[in-house]
MDTraj code that builds the backbone (N, CA, C; nanometers):
import mdtraj as md
import numpy as np

residues = "MET ALA ASN MET HIS SER THR ALA ARG PRO ARG THR ASN ALA ALA ARG ILE CYS THR ILE VAL GLY PHE VAL PHE ALA VAL LEU ALA LEU LEU LEU ASN PRO LEU ILE PHE GLY VAL ILE GLY LEU VAL LEU GLY ILE VAL GLY ALA VAL LEU GLY ASP LYS PRO LEU GLY TRP TYR ALA ALA ALA ALA ASN VAL ALA ALA ILE VAL ILE SER LEU LEU ILE ILE ASN ALA PHE VAL ASN ASN".split()
xyz = np.array([
    [10.5301, -4.8318, 2.4937],
    [10.3963, -4.7782, 2.4916],
    [10.3893, -4.6455, 2.4176],
    [10.4994, -4.5762, 2.4065],
    [10.4981, -4.4470, 2.3405],
    [10.4803, -4.4608, 2.1898],
    [10.5065, -4.5787, 2.1352],
    [10.4979, -4.5982, 1.9912],
    [10.3646, -4.6581, 1.9466],
    [10.2644, -4.6588, 2.0331],
    [10.1333, -4.7129, 1.9962],
    [10.0634, -4.6176, 1.8998],
    [10.0051, -4.6729, 1.7973],
    [9.9372, -4.5921, 1.6966],
    [9.7921, -4.5711, 1.7363],
    [9.7429, -4.4553, 1.7078],
    [9.6036, -4.4234, 1.7351],
    [9.5162, -4.4808, 1.6250],
    [9.3961, -4.5223, 1.6609],
    [9.3045, -4.5757, 1.5605],
    [9.2265, -4.4652, 1.4905],
    [9.2321, -4.3431, 1.5430],
    [9.1600, -4.2320, 1.4809],
    [9.2350, -4.1854, 1.3568],
    [9.1596, -4.1505, 1.2549],
    [9.2207, -4.1019, 1.1315],
    [9.2507, -3.9534, 1.1450],
    [9.3637, -3.9094, 1.0952],
    [9.3926, -3.7653, 1.0999],
    [9.3013, -3.6895, 1.0040],
    [9.2686, -3.5676, 1.0412],
    [9.1812, -3.4853, 0.9580],
    [9.2558, -3.4407, 0.8337],
    [9.1905, -3.4518, 0.7202],
    [9.2493, -3.4082, 0.5943],
    [9.1705, -3.2888, 0.5416],
    [9.2258, -3.2256, 0.4387],
    [9.1543, -3.1144, 0.3758],
    [9.0260, -3.1625, 0.3087],
    [9.0284, -3.2832, 0.2545],
    [8.9083, -3.3372, 0.1896],
    [8.7961, -3.3562, 0.2912],
    [8.8313, -3.3956, 0.4126],
    [8.7299, -3.4127, 0.5162],
    [8.6662, -3.2799, 0.5509],
    [8.7470, -3.1759, 0.5657],
    [8.6922, -3.0445, 0.5999],
    [8.6073, -2.9902, 0.4857],
    [8.6489, -3.0114, 0.3619],
    [8.5721, -2.9641, 0.2466],
    [8.4371, -3.0354, 0.2405],
    [8.4356, -3.1670, 0.2619],
    [8.3089, -3.2417, 0.2628],
    [8.2165, -3.1910, 0.3720],
    [8.2737, -3.1598, 0.4888],
    [8.1925, -3.1110, 0.5998],
    [8.1325, -2.9742, 0.5683],
    [8.2118, -2.8840, 0.5149],
    [8.1625, -2.7492, 0.4826],
    [8.0553, -2.7564, 0.3747],
    [8.0788, -2.8362, 0.2722],
    [7.9789, -2.8510, 0.1663],
    [7.8528, -2.9179, 0.2215],
    [7.8699, -3.0066, 0.3193],
    [7.7536, -3.0677, 0.3851],
    [7.6676, -2.9645, 0.4550],
    [7.7308, -2.8674, 0.5237],
    [7.6544, -2.7598, 0.5876],
    [7.5854, -2.6721, 0.4836],
    [7.6515, -2.6464, 0.3715],
    [7.5899, -2.5667, 0.2644],
    [7.4667, -2.6386, 0.2102],
    [7.4777, -2.7694, 0.1929],
    [7.3637, -2.8458, 0.1447],
    [7.2512, -2.8505, 0.2475],
    [7.2839, -2.8396, 0.3763],
    [7.1784, -2.8330, 0.4782],
    [7.0957, -2.7063, 0.4610],
    [7.1619, -2.5956, 0.4319],
    [7.0897, -2.4703, 0.4092],
    [7.0067, -2.4803, 0.2811],
    [7.0648, -2.5389, 0.1766],
    [6.9903, -2.5549, 0.0516],
    [6.8709, -2.6488, 0.0700],
    [6.8873, -2.7503, 0.1538],
    [6.7756, -2.8414, 0.1807],
    [6.6640, -2.7693, 0.2539],
    [6.7008, -2.6767, 0.3397],
    [6.5997, -2.6014, 0.4130],
    [6.5256, -2.5040, 0.3218],
    [6.5953, -2.4473, 0.2249],
    [6.5364, -2.3438, 0.1411],
    [6.4758, -2.3955, 0.0107],
    [6.5376, -2.4955, -0.0517],
    [6.4958, -2.5349, -0.1859],
    [6.4276, -2.6712, -0.1904],
    [6.5050, -2.7764, -0.1922],
    [6.4508, -2.9113, -0.2079],
    [6.5072, -3.0000, -0.0978],
    [6.4248, -3.0373, -0.0006],
    [6.4787, -3.1087, 0.1151],
    [6.5274, -3.2499, 0.0843],
    [6.4647, -3.3190, -0.0064],
    [6.5034, -3.4576, -0.0290],
    [6.6351, -3.4692, -0.1049],
    [6.6503, -3.3932, -0.2097],
    [6.7730, -3.4040, -0.2898],
    [6.8922, -3.3469, -0.2134],
    [6.8828, -3.2199, -0.1728],
    [6.9959, -3.1558, -0.1079],
    [7.0216, -3.2136, 0.0314],
    [6.9175, -3.2545, 0.0997],
    [6.9341, -3.3109, 0.2334],
    [7.0069, -3.4438, 0.2325],
    [6.9717, -3.5288, 0.1390],
    [7.0370, -3.6599, 0.1310],
    [7.1824, -3.6446, 0.0870],
    [7.2076, -3.5577, -0.0097],
    [7.3454, -3.5344, -0.0530],
    [7.4277, -3.4764, 0.0618],
    [7.3722, -3.3804, 0.1343],
    [7.4426, -3.3220, 0.2479],
    [7.4647, -3.4217, 0.3596],
    [7.3689, -3.5106, 0.3819],
    [7.3843, -3.6150, 0.4826],
    [7.5015, -3.7062, 0.4485],
    [7.5091, -3.7455, 0.3232],
    [7.6195, -3.8310, 0.2789],
    [7.7527, -3.7573, 0.2931],
    [7.7567, -3.6302, 0.2550],
    [7.8806, -3.5541, 0.2666],
    [7.9228, -3.5361, 0.4119],
    [7.8280, -3.5162, 0.5009],
    [7.8610, -3.5044, 0.6423],
    [7.9181, -3.6336, 0.6978],
    [7.8599, -3.7457, 0.6599],
    [7.9103, -3.8749, 0.7057],
    [8.0488, -3.9020, 0.6475],
    [8.0672, -3.8700, 0.5200],
    [8.1992, -3.8887, 0.4579],
    [8.3032, -3.8016, 0.5271],
    [8.2683, -3.6776, 0.5582],
    [8.3608, -3.5901, 0.6291],
    [8.3976, -3.6432, 0.7659],
    [8.2996, -3.7002, 0.8360],
    [8.3272, -3.7572, 0.9688],
    [8.4151, -3.8807, 0.9582],
    [8.3902, -3.9636, 0.8594],
    [8.4694, -4.0858, 0.8432],
    [8.6122, -4.0521, 0.8005],
    [8.6284, -3.9476, 0.7214],
    [8.7624, -3.9091, 0.6770],
    [8.8444, -3.8422, 0.7863],
    [8.7831, -3.8073, 0.8985],
    [8.8616, -3.7563, 1.0098],
    [8.8116, -3.6282, 1.0722],
    [8.7155, -3.5630, 1.0133],
    [8.6625, -3.4397, 1.0712],
    [8.5465, -3.4771, 1.1634],
    [8.5825, -3.5419, 1.2757],
    [8.4837, -3.6098, 1.3596],
    [8.3690, -3.5226, 1.4092],
    [8.3914, -3.4204, 1.4897],
    [8.2710, -3.3560, 1.5440],
    [8.1912, -3.2812, 1.4383],
    [8.2579, -3.2062, 1.3523],
    [8.1838, -3.1241, 1.2560],
    [8.1164, -3.2079, 1.1476],
    [8.1750, -3.3189, 1.1095],
    [8.1123, -3.4055, 1.0103],
    [7.9805, -3.4613, 1.0593],
    [7.9792, -3.5044, 1.1859],
    [7.8544, -3.5562, 1.2422],
    [7.7539, -3.4440, 1.2633],
    [7.8022, -3.3236, 1.2963],
    [7.7106, -3.2093, 1.3098],
    [7.6483, -3.1742, 1.1752],
    [7.7262, -3.1826, 1.0674],
    [7.6722, -3.1552, 0.9337],
    [7.5669, -3.2585, 0.8966],
    [7.5918, -3.3852, 0.9299],
    [7.4932, -3.4895, 0.9013],
    [7.3649, -3.4653, 0.9806],
    [7.3791, -3.4289, 1.1072],
    [7.2614, -3.4012, 1.1903],
    [7.1878, -3.2767, 1.1420],
    [7.2616, -3.1762, 1.0960],
    [7.1984, -3.0549, 1.0439],
    [7.1167, -3.0862, 0.9191],
    [7.1642, -3.1765, 0.8380],
    [7.0886, -3.2143, 0.7184],
    [6.9627, -3.2909, 0.7531],
    [6.9699, -3.3783, 0.8516],
    [6.8494, -3.4499, 0.8943],
    [6.7476, -3.3508, 0.9503],
    [6.7956, -3.2559, 1.0308],
    [6.7056, -3.1544, 1.0864],
    [6.6465, -3.0674, 0.9750],
    [6.7269, -3.0323, 0.8762],
    [6.6771, -2.9505, 0.7656],
    [6.5712, -3.0250, 0.6850],
    [6.5917, -3.1545, 0.6646],
    [6.4918, -3.2342, 0.5924],
    [6.3598, -3.2353, 0.6686],
    [6.3664, -3.2619, 0.7979],
    [6.2444, -3.2715, 0.8788],
    [6.1729, -3.1370, 0.8855],
    [6.2471, -3.0296, 0.9130],
    [6.1858, -2.8965, 0.9251],
    [6.1248, -2.8534, 0.7921],
    [6.1971, -2.8752, 0.6838],
    [6.1465, -2.8337, 0.5531],
    [6.0217, -2.9128, 0.5141],
    [6.0212, -3.0424, 0.5429],
    [5.9016, -3.1208, 0.5111],
    [5.7834, -3.0802, 0.5976],
    [5.8084, -3.0435, 0.7232],
    [5.6995, -2.9948, 0.8077],
    [5.6445, -2.8619, 0.7568],
    [5.7311, -2.7735, 0.7122],
    [5.6861, -2.6441, 0.6583],
    [5.6065, -2.6656, 0.5284],
    [5.6556, -2.7526, 0.4426],
    [5.5846, -2.7809, 0.3179],
    [5.4468, -2.8423, 0.3481],
    [5.4441, -2.9323, 0.4448],
    [5.3165, -2.9946, 0.4832],
    [5.2191, -2.8916, 0.5400],
    [5.2683, -2.7978, 0.6165],
    [5.1820, -2.6941, 0.6725],
    [5.1229, -2.6049, 0.5638],
    [5.2032, -2.5732, 0.4624],
    [5.1514, -2.4899, 0.3525],
    [5.0523, -2.5654, 0.2655],
    [5.0763, -2.6918, 0.2438],
    [4.9878, -2.7710, 0.1565],
    [4.8537, -2.7944, 0.2243],
    [4.8536, -2.8226, 0.3534],
    [4.7301, -2.8550, 0.4238],
    [4.6574, -2.7309, 0.4762],
    [4.7091, -2.6147, 0.4522],
    [4.6450, -2.4928, 0.5009],
    [4.5454, -2.4391, 0.4048],
])
top = md.Topology()
chain = top.add_chain()
for i, resn in enumerate(residues, 1):
    res = top.add_residue(resn, chain, resSeq=i)
    for name in ("N", "CA", "C"):
        top.add_atom(name, md.element.get_by_symbol(name[0]), res)
traj = md.Trajectory(xyz[None], top)
């Protein structure tokens, strides 16, 4: 039983880099263009989570979804005001 392999992937440097860049794109989505930067950041967060950076990758993906929604609500408020 001691030689059983885990199904979880080990975290790599590429996973951490994708996650960090995903958080950067979440900020850019909030400030600049929510659709372009938000979707790219969402993909990077998911890729980071799949590559092994489990909690932070999913947090980056969720941060991008939140940034898209908040930014679109702010844009809608300015347009309809």
